C-alpha positions in Angstrom: -135.7 -32.1 47.2 -134.1 -35.6 48.1 -133.3 -37.5 45.0 -134.8 -41.0 44.4 -131.9 -42.8 45.1 -131.0 -41.1 48.7 -134.3 -41.9 49.7 -133.9 -45.3 48.5 -130.6 -45.6 51.1 -132.5 -43.9 53.7 -135.2 -46.3 53.5 -133.2 -49.2 53.6 -131.0 -48.0 56.5 -133.9 -47.2 58.5 -135.5 -50.1 57.9 -132.5 -52.2 58.5 -132.0 -50.4 62.0 -135.8 -51.5 63.0 -135.4 -55.1 62.7 -134.8 -56.7 65.7 -132.2 -59.5 64.9 -133.8 -62.2 66.6 -137.0 -61.4 64.4 -134.7 -62.2 61.3 -133.2 -65.6 63.0 -130.0 -64.2 64.1 -128.7 -64.5 68.2 -128.5 -61.9 69.8 -125.0 -61.7 72.0 -124.0 -59.6 74.6 -122.1 -56.0 73.6 -124.2 -55.9 70.2 -124.6 -52.2 69.5 -126.3 -52.4 66.8 -130.0 -51.7 67.0 -130.9 -53.9 64.4 -129.6 -55.7 61.5 -125.7 -55.6 60.9 -124.9 -54.8 57.0 -124.0 -58.7 56.6 -127.0 -59.6 58.1 -129.2 -58.0 55.9 -127.1 -59.2 52.8 -126.9 -62.8 54.1 -130.6 -62.7 54.1 -131.3 -61.3 50.7 -128.7 -63.3 49.0 -126.3 -60.0 48.2 -122.7 -58.9 48.9 -121.9 -56.7 51.7 -120.4 -54.4 49.5 -123.4 -54.1 46.9 -125.7 -53.5 50.3 -123.1 -50.8 51.5 -123.4 -49.1 47.8 -127.1 -49.4 48.4 -127.3 -47.5 51.3 -124.6 -44.8 50.6 -126.3 -44.2 47.1 -123.3 -45.5 45.2 -125.5 -48.5 43.2 -127.1 -47.2 40.5 -130.6 -48.8 39.3 -131.3 -52.0 41.4 -133.1 -54.4 40.2 -136.5 -55.2 40.8 -134.9 -58.5 42.1 -132.6 -56.9 44.4 -135.4 -54.6 45.8 -138.0 -57.5 46.1 -135.6 -59.6 48.3 -134.5 -56.3 50.4 -138.2 -56.4 50.6 -138.5 -60.0 52.3 -134.9 -59.7 54.7 -136.7 -56.5 56.1 -139.9 -57.7 56.6 -141.7 -55.3 55.0 -145.8 -54.6 54.9 -146.7 -54.8 51.4 -147.1 -50.9 51.7 -143.5 -50.4 52.8 -142.5 -53.0 50.2 -144.7 -50.6 47.3 -142.4 -47.8 48.9 -139.3 -49.3 48.4 -140.0 -50.4 45.1 -141.2 -46.8 43.9 -138.0 -45.3 45.9 -135.8 -47.0 43.4 -137.8 -46.1 40.2 -139.2 -49.4 39.7 -143.8 -50.2 39.5 -144.3 -52.5 42.5 -145.6 -55.8 41.6 -149.2 -55.7 40.2 -151.8 -57.3 41.3 -152.7 -60.8 39.1 -148.9 -61.7 39.2 -147.6 -64.2 41.4 -146.0 -62.7 44.5 -142.5 -63.2 46.0 -144.1 -61.3 49.3 -143.4 -63.0 52.2 -145.1 -61.7 55.3 -143.1 -60.5 58.1 -145.0 -63.0 60.6 -144.4 -65.9 58.7 -140.5 -64.7 58.6 -140.7 -64.9 62.5 -141.9 -68.1 62.3 -139.8 -69.8 60.3 -136.6 -68.3 62.4 -138.0 -69.7 65.3 -137.6 -73.2 63.7 -134.3 -73.1 62.9 -133.9 -76.3 63.3 -136.2 -78.0 61.1 -135.0 -77.4 57.2 -137.3 -74.5 56.0 -138.1 -73.1 52.5 -140.5 -71.0 51.7 -142.1 -71.1 47.9 -143.8 -68.7 45.8 -147.0 -70.2 43.7 -144.9 -70.9 40.7 -141.8 -72.8 43.0 -139.4 -70.1 43.2 -137.4 -70.1 46.1 -138.1 -66.7 48.4 -136.9 -67.4 51.8 -135.1 -70.0 53.5 -132.9 -70.7 57.1 -129.5 -71.8 57.4 -130.5 -75.3 58.0 -131.9 -75.7 54.7 -128.5 -74.5 53.0 -126.9 -77.3 55.0 -128.9 -79.9 53.6 -129.4 -78.3 49.9 -127.1 -75.9 49.6 -126.7 -71.8 49.6 -129.3 -71.3 47.8 -127.5 -67.5 47.7 -125.1 -68.3 45.0 -127.3 -69.4 42.5 -129.0 -66.2 40.5 -132.5 -65.3 41.9 -134.0 -65.7 38.4 -132.6 -69.6 38.6 -133.9 -70.1 42.2 -137.1 -72.2 40.8 -137.5 -75.7 41.6 -139.2 -76.4 38.3 -135.9 -75.0 36.6 -133.8 -77.3 39.2 -136.0 -80.4 37.8 -136.4 -79.4 34.3 -134.3 -76.7 33.3 -130.4 -77.0 32.0 -129.2 -74.1 33.9 -127.3 -73.2 37.4 -130.3 -74.5 39.0 -130.5 -77.8 37.7 -126.6 -78.6 38.2 -127.0 -76.7 41.5 -129.9 -79.5 42.6 -129.1 -82.5 44.8 -130.3 -86.0 43.9 -133.6 -86.4 46.0 -135.8 -89.8 45.3 -138.9 -89.9 46.4 -140.7 -92.6 47.8 -144.0 -92.2 46.0 -141.8 -93.7 43.0 -140.2 -92.0 39.7 -141.7 -89.0 38.2 -144.2 -88.7 40.9 -142.8 -85.6 42.5 -141.4 -84.4 39.2 -145.3 -84.7 37.4 -147.0 -82.8 40.8 -144.8 -79.9 40.3 -145.9 -79.3 36.8 -149.8 -79.9 38.0 -148.7 -76.9 40.4 -147.6 -74.7 37.6 -150.5 -75.6 35.6 -152.5 -74.5 38.6 -150.8 -71.3 39.0 -150.9 -70.4 35.3 -154.8 -70.6 35.6 -155.1 -68.2 38.6 -152.4 -65.9 36.9 -153.3 -65.8 33.4 -151.7 -62.6 33.4 -148.3 -63.4 34.5 -145.8 -62.9 31.7 -142.8 -64.1 33.8 -144.8 -67.3 34.9 -145.8 -67.7 31.2 -142.3 -67.5 29.9 -141.0 -70.0 32.5 -143.7 -72.3 31.2 -142.8 -71.8 27.5 -139.3 -72.0 27.8 -139.3 -75.7 30.2 -142.0 -77.0 27.5 -138.8 -76.2 25.0 -136.1 -77.7 27.0 -137.5 -80.5 28.8 -139.4 -83.7 27.0 -140.5 -84.3 30.2 -141.9 -81.4 31.1 -143.6 -81.3 28.0 -145.1 -84.7 28.7 -146.3 -83.7 32.2 -148.1 -80.6 30.9 -150.2 -82.6 28.0 -150.9 -85.3 30.4 -151.2 -83.9 34.6 -153.7 -82.9 35.9 -153.9 -80.2 39.0 -155.8 -83.0 41.3 -151.8 -84.2 41.7 -150.3 -81.0 43.3 -147.1 -81.4 45.5 -148.1 -81.5 49.8 -146.5 -84.4 51.3 -143.8 -86.9 50.7 -140.8 -88.7 52.1 -137.7 -87.8 50.1 -134.1 -89.3 50.2 -131.6 -86.9 49.4 -127.9 -87.2 48.2 -125.6 -85.0 50.5 -122.3 -84.5 48.9 -120.8 -84.9 52.4 -122.4 -87.7 54.2 -124.7 -89.4 52.0 -128.1 -90.5 51.6 -130.0 -88.7 54.5 -134.2 -89.9 54.7 -136.5 -87.1 56.1 -140.0 -86.4 55.8 -141.0 -83.3 53.8 -144.6 -81.6 54.6 -145.6 -78.7 52.3 -148.0 -76.5 54.4 -150.1 -73.4 52.6 -150.0 -70.0 53.5 -153.0 -68.7 53.8 -153.8 -65.0 51.7 -150.5 -65.1 50.6 -150.6 -67.7 48.1 -146.9 -69.3 49.9 -145.8 -73.1 50.1 -143.2 -73.3 53.1 -141.8 -76.5 53.1 -140.4 -78.4 55.9 -137.7 -81.7 56.2 -138.4 -83.4 59.9 -137.3 -86.6 61.3 -138.3 -88.6 64.4 -136.1 -87.5 67.5 -133.2 -89.6 68.7 -133.0 -91.8 64.9 -130.1 -91.5 63.1 -131.4 -88.9 60.6 -131.6 -86.6 63.6 -128.2 -87.0 64.2 -127.4 -86.4 60.7 -129.4 -83.1 60.3 -127.7 -82.1 64.3 -124.2 -82.5 62.4 -125.1 -80.6 59.3 -126.8 -77.7 61.5 -123.4 -78.0 63.3 -121.3 -77.6 60.8 -123.1 -75.5 57.7 -123.0 -78.5 55.5 -119.0 -78.4 55.3 -118.0 -81.6 57.0 -114.0 -81.6 57.6 -112.3 -84.9 57.1 -108.7 -85.9 57.9 -106.0 -86.0 55.4 -104.4 -89.2 54.8 
């Protein structure tokens, strides 16, 4: 009988071989021999180390966490049924109905991957970042270096941990506090729709305890002020201020938000985005 660890390893390898690199946003070059994703590409998409993915595929890594399995499921663009199968093969219960889903449908990932010139981040209903592209990392920093539990916009705005420390200064043209209030309004809406989600309840309880601003917004804010569109100025550590149009697109049937940042063609801001795209956000400077 095949062990659950062997079954998990076999599933990851098989689904990695199945996924076309172009559908995951990678450029296919001549001479490529891998039938699907390379191991390092899967690691990049899932925010894991290549060594850890290797150990998972060889059955040497024991008891992967639910966060790791969820990240692999998204990176491999699994269906709901396949995702649940992967959880069970890891000895875990699949995400239950009535909780905030972090599953990103394959079609949404393929669409986002084809818009490689646009910074795109996909967020769950509680504003947890669950998918992002390379230009997003170039603009806002590499989210893969932030622990999965910290990849939450509300934590970045109001918390006192890694997410808050990693967040770049962002100014909304709608005025001080409006953006922050809209995120709290979205969380209040999520709590009303997912009352049984313990993780969401812990997030709200934690932020109410560490942030007076969050606690104030939680008491006073209504869900009518949800975050949709905005124009924001991001203070990038390499190029300084960059002003971009932010649009929040709701994914029907998946309860996800696709956040995009764009600017007018030919503008100085478009030139800044091109520079960040080429350099990956790391711009070399000449030594004196």
